[in-house]
N, C-alpha and C positions, 0 to 999 in steps of 0.2 A: 037288746034294743031298749029294755027298760033302764038299765044302768047308763047306757049312752045318752038317752033322752034326758035322764035326771041330771047327768053331768052337764049337758049342753044348756039346759034351762037355768040351772043354778049358776053357771058361769055368766050367762047373759044377764040374769037378774042382779048379779054382784057388780058387773062392769057398767051396766047401762045407766046407773045413777051418775048424774053430771058431776063427776069428781075432777081432781086436778088433771089426770091423764086425758080424759075426754075433752075437758075445756081447752087443753093445749092443742089437741088434735083439731078441734073446730077452729081455733084461732089460726093455725097453720093453713087450714083449708080456705078460710076467708081472706087471708093475706096472699094466698096462692104461692106459698113457699114450701117446696119439697113435701107436698101433702102425701103422696103415695109412698114415698120413702118413710115418712113418719108412721103411716099406717102399718107398713111391713115391720118396722122396729117395734111398735107397740105390741103387734100380734105376737112376734117372736119373744119379746120380753115376757108377755103373759104365759106363753107356752112353756118357757123355761121355769117360771114360778110354779105353774100347775104341776109340772114334772117333779120339781123339788117337793112340793106338797104331797103328792100321791106317793112318790117313791121313798121320800125321806122324812119330812116333818110329820106326816100322819102317823108314822110308826112310834113317835113319841107319845101319842095318846093325848095331845093337847099341850098347852104351854102353862108354866107355873104363873101365878099371879105376878110375881116380881118381874119375870121376863116379859109378860104381857104389858105391864106398866111401862117398862123401859121402851118397848117398841112404840107404845102410844106417845110417850114423851118425845121420842125421836121424830115421830110423825108430826107432832105439833111444831117442833123446831123447823123441819123441812117445809111444811106449809106456810109458816110464818115468813120464812126467808123468800120463798117464791111469791107468796101473796103480797109481801112488801114491794118486791121487784115489779110485779104487775101493777101495783098501785102507783109507783113512780112513773112507769110507762104511761099509765092513764093520765096523770097530771101533766107530763111532758107532752103527750099527744094532744091533750085539750088546749094547752097553751099554743102549740104549733098550729092547731086548727084555727084558733082565733086569730093568730097572726096572719095566717094565710088568707083570711077574709079581707084583709086590707089591700091585698094585691090580687090580680087575677091569677087563679090557679093554673099551673101549666096544663096545656092541652094533652090529654092522655091518648094512648094509642087507639086506633079504630076498633080493634078486636080485644076482648077481655084477656086472652092469652098473652097479648103483647104488653099489657100493663105491668109496670115494675112496681114492687111494693113500696119503693121510696116515693114514687109519684102518687100512688094510691093512698098512702098512709103517711101524713106529715109527721116527721120526727121518728119514723121507723127506720131500721137498718136491715139490710138483706142478711139472711143467715146463709152460711156456707153449708155444703152437704155434711161436712164433718160436725159442724155445730148442731145441725138439725138432728143427726144421729145421737150425739152425746146428750142433747137436751131430752130426746125421746127416752133414751135409756135411763136418764136421771128420774124421770117420772115413773118409769117402769120398775126399776131396781133400787134406786136409792130412797124411794118413798116408803117408809115402814107401814104406812096405812095400806099400800098396795100389797105388801107382804101379808098383812093380817087378812085382807079381803080375799086374796087370790090363793096364796100357798097354804096358809093355815086353815081357812074355812073349807076350801075345796078338798084339801088333803085330809082334813078330820072327816068330812062327809064321805069320803071314799072308803073309810073303815067300815061303813055299813054294808059293803059288798065284799065277799070273799074273792080270793084270787081265782080266775083272772077278771072277775067282775070289777074290781077296783081299777084295773088298767083300762077297761072299757069305759068306765066312769070318767077317768082322766082324759081319754081321747075325746069323749063327748064334750068335756069342759073346754078342751083346746079348740074343738070345732066351733063352739059357741063364741069363743073370743075372736076367732078369725071372722065369723059371720058378723059379729057386732062391729068390729073395727072397719070392715069393708062397707057396711051399711052407713056408719057414721061418716066415713070418708067420702062416700058418695054424696051424702047430704051436704057436707061442708063444701065439696067441689061445685055442687049445683048452686048453692047459695053464693059462693065466691064468684061465680060467673055472672050473677045477676044483680047483686047489690052494689050500690055506689059506695065502695069501701072507705073512701076518704072521709065520708060524713059519719061513719059509725065505728071506725077502727078503734079509737081510744075508748069508746064505751064498751067494746069487747074486753079490753084490758081491765076496765073497771069491774065488769061482770066476773071476770076471772079472779080478780083480787077478792071480791066479796065471797065467792064460792070457797076459795082456799082458806081465807081467814075464818069463815063460818065453820068449815070442817075442823079447823085447828081448835076452835072453841068447844066443839062437840067432843072432840078426842080428849081435851083437857077435863071435861066434865066426866067422861068415862074413866079417866085415871083415878078419880076419887070415889068411883062406885064399884071398883073391882074388889 
């Protein structure tokens, strides 16, 4: 139980910081687009990374400074690309929101669940299920920052426990990831049903852009301190 609890709390503490993956999940919840599909993909993505860390990467005893720098630089590139895309969405949504004030906004459906994201979010487009899955996987697996936080740190921490303690530690970390994403998805769902999205949607993209670009700057600083 000690190993399980340690793994669970470490996992939650690493994931709960509002990073790119969490920001994307919140945005999907507020837009009411494939939220629980995104929650499931994010949870599975982290479970795979934790498994790789505990079973594989942890056996390496850590990363060399060169590999660490390369992962950080790849993370910077990833975050700059997605941060710039979110910034463009923010500017486009802001312009569309201002233009919509000139005319009466179309009347939305009577219940929150019937509201389409196109009506609720000026300038937004609906994601297909395939696009939602691929985007969630990109934030889970193509983001080197996620690899460092999930696979490398949790994998290395599992070395403190002898077999089978390291496996129990990994199971605790997986449980923590599932708990966190369900919790965050529930909050995003609750907010998405109560907020008037058309007035705040572009600001969500602006916040996501700031978060991603800020993390990119922090990673770049870490490159020069290794």
